C-alpha positions as CSV (number, residue, x, y, z in Angstrom):
1,M,0.0,0.0,0.0
2,T,1.3,3.4,-0.9
3,A,1.5,5.8,2.1
4,A,-0.3,9.0,1.7
5,V,1.7,12.1,1.9
6,V,0.1,14.9,4.0
7,A,1.5,18.4,3.5
8,D,2.2,20.5,6.6
9,P,-0.6,23.2,6.4
10,Q,1.6,25.8,8.1
11,T,4.6,25.3,5.7
12,S,2.3,25.0,2.7
13,G,0.5,28.2,3.6
14,R,3.8,30.1,4.2
15,N,5.2,29.0,0.9
16,G,2.0,29.8,-0.9
17,R,2.0,33.3,0.6
18,E,5.7,33.8,-0.4
19,R,5.0,32.7,-4.0
20,A,1.9,34.9,-4.1
21,G,4.0,37.8,-2.8
22,W,6.7,37.3,-5.5
23,R,4.0,37.0,-8.2
24,A,2.5,40.3,-7.0
25,V,5.9,42.0,-7.2
26,L,6.6,40.7,-10.6
27,D,3.1,41.3,-11.9
28,P,3.5,43.6,-15.0
29,S,0.7,45.8,-13.8
30,N,2.5,46.5,-10.5
31,L,5.8,47.0,-12.4
32,A,4.1,49.6,-14.5
33,T,2.9,51.4,-11.4
34,W,6.3,51.4,-9.8
35,A,8.3,51.9,-13.1
36,A,9.5,55.4,-12.4
37,P,10.7,54.9,-8.7
38,I,12.4,51.6,-9.7
39,A,14.1,53.2,-12.6
40,L,15.2,56.1,-10.5
41,L,16.7,53.8,-7.9
42,V,18.5,51.7,-10.6
43,L,19.9,54.8,-12.2
44,A,21.2,56.1,-8.9
45,V,23.0,52.8,-8.2
46,V,24.4,52.5,-11.7
47,F,25.6,56.1,-12.0
48,Q,27.1,56.0,-8.5
49,I,29.1,52.9,-9.4
50,L,30.3,54.5,-12.6
51,N,30.9,57.9,-11.1
52,P,31.2,58.2,-7.3
53,T,30.3,62.0,-7.4
54,F,26.8,61.3,-8.6
55,L,25.3,61.0,-5.1
56,S,27.5,63.6,-3.6
57,L,25.7,66.4,-1.7
58,G,26.7,69.0,-4.3
59,N,25.5,67.0,-7.2
60,L,22.2,66.1,-5.5
61,Q,21.6,69.7,-4.8
62,S,22.3,70.6,-8.4
63,M,20.0,67.9,-9.7
64,L,17.1,68.9,-7.4
65,T,17.5,72.6,-8.4
66,S,17.6,71.6,-12.1
67,A,14.4,69.5,-11.7
68,A,12.4,72.3,-10.1
69,I,11.2,73.9,-13.3
70,L,10.3,70.6,-14.9
71,I,8.4,69.5,-11.8
72,V,6.3,72.7,-12.0
73,L,5.5,72.2,-15.7
74,A,4.7,68.5,-15.2
75,I,2.2,69.4,-12.5
76,G,0.4,71.7,-14.8
77,Q,0.5,69.2,-17.6
78,T,-0.9,66.5,-15.3
79,F,-4.2,68.4,-14.9
80,V,-4.6,68.7,-18.6
81,V,-3.8,65.1,-19.3
82,A,-6.1,64.0,-16.5
83,T,-9.0,65.3,-18.7
84,A,-7.6,63.4,-21.7
85,G,-6.1,66.5,-23.2
86,I,-2.6,67.7,-23.8
87,D,-0.9,71.1,-23.7
88,L,1.8,71.5,-26.4
89,S,2.2,75.2,-25.7
90,I,3.2,75.0,-22.0
91,A,7.0,75.6,-22.7
92,S,6.2,78.4,-25.1
93,A,3.9,80.0,-22.5
94,M,6.8,79.8,-20.1
95,T,9.1,81.5,-22.6
96,L,6.6,84.3,-23.2
97,S,6.0,84.7,-19.5
98,A,9.7,85.0,-18.9
99,V,10.0,87.7,-21.6
100,V,7.1,89.6,-20.1
101,F,8.9,89.3,-16.7
102,G,11.9,91.0,-18.3
103,V,9.8,93.8,-19.9
104,V,8.0,94.6,-16.6
105,F,11.0,94.1,-14.3
106,D,12.1,97.7,-14.4
107,T,8.9,98.7,-12.6
108,G,9.6,96.3,-9.7
109,L,10.2,92.6,-9.0
110,L,6.7,91.9,-7.6
111,A,5.1,93.5,-10.6
112,A,7.3,91.4,-12.9
113,V,6.3,88.2,-11.0
114,V,2.6,89.0,-11.2
115,A,2.9,89.9,-14.9
116,A,4.6,86.6,-15.7
117,V,2.0,84.5,-13.9
118,L,-0.9,86.4,-15.4
119,T,0.7,86.0,-18.9
120,G,0.7,82.2,-18.4
121,V,-2.9,82.4,-17.1
122,A,-3.9,84.3,-20.2
123,V,-2.3,81.8,-22.5
124,G,-4.0,78.9,-20.6
125,A,-7.4,80.7,-20.7
126,I,-7.2,81.2,-24.5
127,N,-6.3,77.5,-24.9
128,G,-9.1,76.4,-22.6
129,L,-11.8,78.5,-24.2
130,L,-10.8,77.4,-27.7
131,V,-10.9,73.8,-26.7
132,S,-14.0,73.8,-24.5
133,R,-16.2,76.5,-26.1
134,G,-14.7,76.6,-29.6
135,R,-14.7,72.8,-29.7
136,I,-11.4,72.7,-31.5
137,T,-9.1,69.7,-30.9
138,D,-6.6,70.4,-28.1
139,F,-3.7,69.2,-30.3
140,I,-4.4,71.8,-32.9
141,V,-5.2,74.6,-30.4
142,T,-2.0,74.1,-28.3
143,L,0.1,73.5,-31.4
144,G,-1.0,76.9,-32.8
145,M,-0.4,78.5,-29.4
146,L,3.0,77.0,-29.3
147,S,3.9,79.0,-32.4
148,A,2.0,82.1,-31.5
149,A,3.5,82.4,-28.0
150,S,7.0,81.8,-29.3
151,G,6.6,84.5,-31.9
152,A,5.1,86.9,-29.4
153,A,8.1,86.3,-27.1
154,L,10.6,87.1,-30.0
155,I,8.6,90.2,-30.9
156,L,8.5,91.6,-27.4
157,A,12.1,90.9,-26.7
158,D,13.2,92.0,-30.2
159,G,15.0,88.6,-30.4
160,K,17.4,89.6,-27.6
161,P,17.7,88.3,-24.1
162,K,17.5,90.8,-21.2
163,T,19.8,90.4,-18.3
164,I,18.1,90.4,-14.9
165,I,20.1,91.5,-11.9
166,S,18.1,91.0,-8.7
167,G,19.3,90.0,-5.2
168,P,16.0,88.1,-4.3
169,L,16.1,86.2,-7.6
170,L,19.8,85.3,-7.0
171,Q,18.8,84.0,-3.6
172,L,16.0,82.0,-5.1
173,S,18.3,80.3,-7.5
174,T,21.2,79.7,-5.0
175,G,19.7,79.5,-1.6
176,T,19.4,76.1,0.0
177,V,18.1,74.3,3.0
178,W,20.6,71.5,3.3
179,I,20.5,69.9,-0.3
180,F,17.1,71.4,-1.1
181,G,17.3,74.6,-3.1
182,Y,14.6,77.2,-2.6
183,S,13.3,76.7,-6.1
184,F,12.9,72.9,-5.5
185,L,11.1,73.6,-2.2
186,I,8.7,75.9,-4.1
187,A,8.1,73.1,-6.6
188,I,7.4,70.5,-3.9
189,A,5.0,72.9,-2.2
190,L,3.1,73.4,-5.4
191,A,3.1,69.6,-5.8
192,A,1.6,69.2,-2.3
193,L,-1.0,71.8,-3.1
194,A,-1.8,70.2,-6.5
195,H,-2.3,66.8,-4.7
196,V,-4.8,68.3,-2.3
197,V,-6.7,70.0,-5.1
198,L,-6.8,67.0,-7.3
199,F,-7.7,64.4,-4.7
200,H,-9.4,66.3,-1.9
201,T,-11.6,68.9,-3.6
202,R,-14.7,68.8,-5.7
203,F,-12.8,70.4,-8.5
204,G,-10.3,67.6,-8.6
205,T,-13.1,65.0,-8.6
206,H,-14.7,66.8,-11.5
207,V,-11.4,66.9,-13.4
208,L,-10.9,63.1,-13.1
209,A,-14.6,62.5,-13.9
210,T,-14.3,64.6,-17.0
211,G,-11.3,62.7,-18.2
212,G,-12.8,59.4,-17.4
213,N,-16.0,59.9,-19.3
214,T,-17.0,63.4,-20.4
215,E,-20.6,62.5,-21.4
216,A,-21.2,60.6,-18.2
217,A,-19.7,63.5,-16.1
218,A,-21.9,66.0,-18.0
219,A,-25.0,63.8,-17.4
220,T,-24.3,63.9,-13.6
221,G,-24.1,67.7,-13.5
222,V,-20.4,68.3,-14.0
223,A,-19.7,71.5,-16.0
224,T,-17.2,69.8,-18.3
225,A,-16.6,72.8,-20.4
226,R,-15.6,74.9,-17.4
227,I,-13.4,72.1,-16.1
228,K,-11.5,71.9,-19.4
229,T,-11.0,75.6,-19.4
230,A,-9.8,75.5,-15.8
231,V,-7.2,72.8,-16.3
232,Y,-5.6,74.8,-19.2
233,I,-5.5,77.8,-16.9
234,V,-3.8,75.7,-14.2
235,A,-1.2,74.6,-16.9
236,G,-0.8,78.3,-17.9
237,S,-0.3,79.4,-14.3
238,S,2.3,76.7,-13.8
239,A,4.1,78.0,-16.9
240,G,4.1,81.5,-15.4
241,I,5.6,80.2,-12.1
242,A,8.2,78.1,-14.0
243,A,9.1,81.3,-16.0
244,V,10.0,83.1,-12.7
245,L,12.2,80.1,-11.7
246,L,13.8,80.0,-15.1
247,V,14.7,83.7,-15.0
248,A,16.1,83.3,-11.5
249,R,18.2,80.3,-12.7
250,V,19.7,81.8,-15.9
251,G,19.7,85.4,-14.8
252,A,18.1,86.6,-17.9
253,A,14.7,86.7,-19.8
254,E,15.4,84.8,-23.0
255,P,13.1,84.6,-25.9
256,A,14.7,81.4,-27.2
257,S,12.3,78.5,-27.5
258,N,12.5,75.8,-24.7
259,T,11.1,72.8,-26.6
260,S,13.0,70.4,-24.4
261,F,10.8,71.4,-21.5
262,L,7.7,70.6,-23.5
263,L,8.9,67.1,-24.4
264,N,10.1,66.4,-20.9
265,S,6.9,67.7,-19.2
266,V,4.9,65.2,-21.2
267,A,7.6,62.5,-20.6
268,A,7.4,63.1,-16.9
269,V,3.7,62.7,-16.9
270,V,3.9,59.4,-18.8
271,L,6.7,58.1,-16.6
272,G,4.6,59.1,-13.6
273,G,1.8,56.7,-14.5
274,V,-0.8,59.3,-15.6
275,S,-3.2,57.9,-18.1
276,L,-3.1,59.7,-21.5
277,F,-6.7,58.7,-21.9
278,G,-7.7,60.7,-18.9
279,G,-9.6,59.7,-15.7
280,R,-6.5,58.5,-13.8
281,A,-3.8,60.7,-12.4
282,T,-1.3,61.2,-9.7
283,I,0.9,64.1,-8.6
284,A,3.7,62.2,-7.0
285,G,4.3,60.2,-10.1
286,P,5.1,63.1,-12.5
287,V,7.4,64.5,-9.7
288,V,9.3,61.3,-9.6
289,G,9.3,61.2,-13.4
290,A,10.8,64.7,-13.6
291,L,13.5,63.6,-11.1
292,L,14.2,60.5,-13.2
293,L,14.7,62.5,-16.4
294,T,16.9,65.0,-14.6
295,A,19.0,62.3,-13.0
296,L,19.3,60.5,-16.4
297,V,20.7,63.6,-18.1
298,N,22.9,64.5,-15.2
299,G,24.4,61.0,-15.0
300,L,25.1,60.9,-18.7
301,T,26.8,64.3,-18.5
302,L,29.0,63.2,-15.6
303,M,30.0,60.1,-17.6
304,G,31.0,62.4,-20.5
305,V,28.4,61.1,-22.9
306,A,27.9,63.6,-25.8
307,Q,24.8,65.8,-25.5
308,F,23.5,64.5,-28.8
309,Y,22.8,61.1,-27.2
310,Q,20.9,62.4,-24.3
311,P,17.5,63.0,-26.1
312,L,17.9,59.5,-27.4
313,S,18.2,58.0,-23.9
314,V,15.2,60.1,-22.7
315,G,13.1,58.8,-25.7
316,I,14.0,55.2,-24.9
317,V,13.0,55.5,-21.3
318,V,9.7,57.1,-22.2
319,V,8.8,54.4,-24.8
320,A,9.8,51.7,-22.2
321,A,7.4,53.3,-19.7
322,A,4.6,53.5,-22.2
323,F,5.2,49.8,-23.1
324,L,4.9,48.9,-19.4
325,K,1.6,50.9,-19.1
326,R,0.0,48.4,-21.6
327,F,-0.1,46.0,-18.7
328,Q,-1.4,48.4,-16.1
329,K,-4.8,47.5,-14.7
């Protein structure tokens, strides 16, 4: 007679839980959710091995300061993408706001800051009204605004940068609290505020509902046209704030186009796990995505990789993140 083998329930249960735990970790849907943090950690380890100065306090401070502008732009872009839209003019709005800052600066720093932010708000409002009330595709509207804002910046500045000398702006760009620059702290404060607005207010709920299903949201009483206008205003205001940080960083109001910020703001949103189809968003994700892109470029620079290869590496990372999102539940 063959003896029956009885498994130990405790051992079997523990092994089963362990296997289930590993399956959960390796589940492609979970990998998609944690793609940006995992990639950032891997990059930090690899670049630190290749160049021990990568995680030095000085370089960390430099990276965080460099990431501040992109974080602010990514936050604004997130609100638009959450409604299944896109803002291709956000970097041009930042450039125009920076030029307006330079034009108004002679009347006072506060007036220049207000003018820059209001310029961004105006650009966002025009985009939002054309998309929501004019019923024109967001891609076409913001693509046209990209060109219009860039042209307006060149006209206002007469094609020449204006040097800005200001003690408070210099302090904003160089002041730190340990490794955290003032500009980075401002970006994180805006991210915290955006998180509260998006997930703990009626407006945020309506934004996600509009992106999830516009018709259903309208049927339940959501003013979807107003919501779409509002998210472009949010993006425009973020461009205005980013313009102030940009002027503080470079010490000048430059009319030159900043297309890399446009591409990277969208890339940070994608890396952060925000659905391009709307209805699902996060604020922490795009922040991590912006840090990831900044760390990637910084690490390649420290390794002496030619600047021509850096956009290629960014593109590969974004496509890989988009591929992982196919498995996201």
